C-alpha positions in Angstrom: 0.0 0.1 -0.4 3.0 2.3 1.0 4.6 1.6 -2.5 0.8 2.3 -4.2 0.8 5.4 -2.4 4.6 7.0 -3.6 4.0 5.8 -7.3 0.4 7.4 -6.9 2.1 10.6 -5.6 5.0 10.6 -8.2 2.5 10.6 -10.7 0.6 13.1 -9.5 3.4 15.9 -8.9 4.9 15.2 -12.5 1.3 16.1 -13.6 1.1 19.0 -11.9 4.8 20.2 -12.6 3.8 19.7 -16.8 1.0 21.7 -16.3 1.9 24.7 -14.6 4.9 24.2 -17.1 2.4 24.3 -19.8 0.5 26.9 -18.3 3.5 29.3 -18.2 4.0 28.7 -22.3 0.6 29.4 -22.6 1.1 32.9 -20.7 4.1 33.8 -22.2 3.9 32.6 -25.5 0.3 31.8 -26.1 0.2 32.2 -30.3 3.3 30.1 -31.0 2.6 27.5 -28.2 -0.9 27.1 -29.7 0.3 27.1 -33.2 2.8 24.1 -32.5 0.3 22.3 -30.7 -1.7 22.3 -33.8 0.8 21.5 -36.2 2.1 18.8 -34.7 -1.2 17.4 -34.1 -1.9 17.7 -37.9 1.1 16.1 -38.6 0.9 13.2 -36.7 -2.5 12.7 -38.4 -1.3 13.2 -41.8 1.4 10.6 -41.0 -1.0 8.3 -39.5 -3.2 8.7 -42.8 0.2 8.0 -45.1 0.9 5.1 -42.8 -2.2 3.5 -43.2 -2.7 4.1 -47.3 1.0 2.3 -47.1 -0.2 -0.7 -45.5 -3.4 -0.7 -47.7 -1.1 -0.3 -51.0 1.2 -3.1 -49.4 -2.1 -6.0 -49.0 -4.2 -4.8 -51.5 -6.1 -8.1 -52.0 -9.7 -6.9 -51.5 -9.8 -7.9 -48.2 -11.7 -5.7 -45.5 -9.1 -5.2 -43.5 -7.2 -3.7 -46.9 -10.1 -1.4 -47.6 -10.5 -0.1 -43.9 -7.2 1.0 -43.9 -7.3 2.8 -47.2 -10.8 4.3 -45.6 -9.3 5.2 -42.2 -5.9 6.1 -44.1 -7.2 8.6 -46.6 -9.9 10.2 -43.8 -6.8 10.9 -41.0 -4.5 12.5 -43.9 -7.8 14.7 -44.6 -8.2 15.6 -41.3 -4.5 16.3 -40.8 -4.3 18.3 -43.9 -7.0 20.4 -42.9 -5.7 20.9 -39.2 -2.3 22.1 -40.9 -4.5 24.2 -43.4 -6.9 26.0 -40.7 -5.6 25.6 -37.3 -7.8 28.6 -35.7 -10.9 26.0 -36.4 -8.7 23.6 -34.1 -7.7 25.8 -31.6 -11.5 27.1 -31.0 -12.1 23.2 -29.2 -8.5 23.4 -27.5 -10.2 25.3 -24.4 -13.1 22.5 -23.7 -10.3 19.8 -23.8 -8.1 21.5 -21.7 -11.3 22.2 -19.7 -12.5 18.4 -19.2 -9.2 17.8 -18.4 -9.2 20.1 -15.5 -12.6 18.9 -14.3 -10.4 15.5 -13.8 -8.3 17.3 -12.0 -10.7 19.1 -9.5 -12.4 16.2 -8.8 -9.6 14.2 -8.1 -8.1 17.1 -5.5 -11.7 17.2 -3.8 -11.3 13.6 -3.5 -7.8 14.2 -1.7 -9.0 17.1 0.3 -12.1 14.6 1.6 -8.9 12.2 2.7 -7.0 14.6 4.6 -10.6 15.4 6.1 -10.6 11.6 6.9 -7.1 11.5 8.7 -7.8 14.8 10.8 -6.0 17.4 8.6 -7.2 20.9 10.4 -6.8 22.8 7.0 -8.5 20.2 4.8 -11.0 22.9 4.0 -8.7 25.0 1.8 -7.6 22.1 -0.4 -11.6 21.7 -0.4 -12.3 24.9 -1.5 -8.7 24.8 -3.9 -10.3 21.5 -5.8 -13.6 23.3 -6.4 -12.2 26.4 -7.6 -10.2 24.1 -10.0 -13.5 22.4 -11.1 -15.2 25.7 -11.7 -12.1 26.6 -14.0 -12.5 23.8 -15.4 -16.8 24.3 -16.1 -15.8 28.1 -17.6 -13.3 26.5 -19.9 -15.9 23.8 -20.9 -19.3 26.0 -21.3 -18.0 29.4 -21.5 -14.7 29.4 -24.0 -14.1 33.3 -24.9 -14.0 34.7 -28.3 -10.4 36.5 -28.5 -7.7 33.7 -29.6 -5.1 35.3 -27.6 -7.1 35.6 -24.4 -8.7 32.2 -24.6 -4.5 30.9 -24.7 -3.1 32.9 -21.6 -6.6 32.1 -19.8 -5.9 28.4 -20.4 -2.3 29.1 -19.3 -3.6 30.6 -16.0 -6.1 27.9 -15.1 -2.9 25.4 -16.1 -0.9 27.1 -14.1 -3.1 27.1 -10.9 -4.0 23.6 -11.2 -0.4 22.7 -11.0 0.7 25.0 -8.3 -2.6 23.7 -6.2 -2.0 20.1 -7.2 1.5 20.6 -5.6 0.0 21.6 -2.4 -2.5 19.6 -2.2 -0.2 16.5 -2.5 2.2 17.8 -0.9 -0.3 18.1 1.9 -1.6 14.4 1.8 1.9 13.3 1.8 2.3 14.7 4.8 -0.5 13.6 6.7 -0.1 10.1 5.5 3.0 10.2 6.7 1.8 11.8 10.1 -1.1 9.2 10.3 1.9 6.2 9.4 4.1 7.7 12.5 1.2 8.0 14.9 0.0 4.3 14.6 3.3 2.9 15.1 4.2 5.1 18.4 0.7 3.6 19.1 1.8 0.0 18.5 4.8 0.7 20.0 3.3 1.8 23.3 0.8 -1.1 23.1 4.1 -3.9 22.7 6.1 -2.1 25.5 2.9 -2.4 27.9 2.0 -6.1 26.8 6.4 -6.6 27.8 5.8 -4.6 31.2 2.9 -6.6 31.8 4.7 -10.4 30.8 
């Protein structure tokens, strides 16, 4: 259980740091970061489509398998080219995708806050409020996206930066509380063991 908790803690910290870093990038270079993101996505889809078409050409046996590769390849390649030509359309989807990710983090943060409350951490309400705020920011990006492109990217960057920093704080508090709980449990077990030996 302890090893599992350490893995969860490490994964959460890495994710939080990446979110914060991406948030800084979007705050400082909103246009460039989004253009790079759309270009990479378009190229990946175009390459995947080309690979499927090559697979079709290498297996032209009239089978459904070969035909499916051709259809999927053409669609992926077309979407990839479309994204490369019209990245601004894809950019309008990004706020909602990021919003969903932030909402997931918010729910996770609320769960961590309840864990803190269950283990007697005095400031668990702060963690809960941070989680609720994270959830609210995610919902804002999903349901009320802004029109100005640069503003959208900066708002997303600010949300990601906040999400990353709040996650780091909450994970550190959960880690501290779990260590304290383990320490208290070990102390109680030691005291019971000592009393048992003295009675014997």
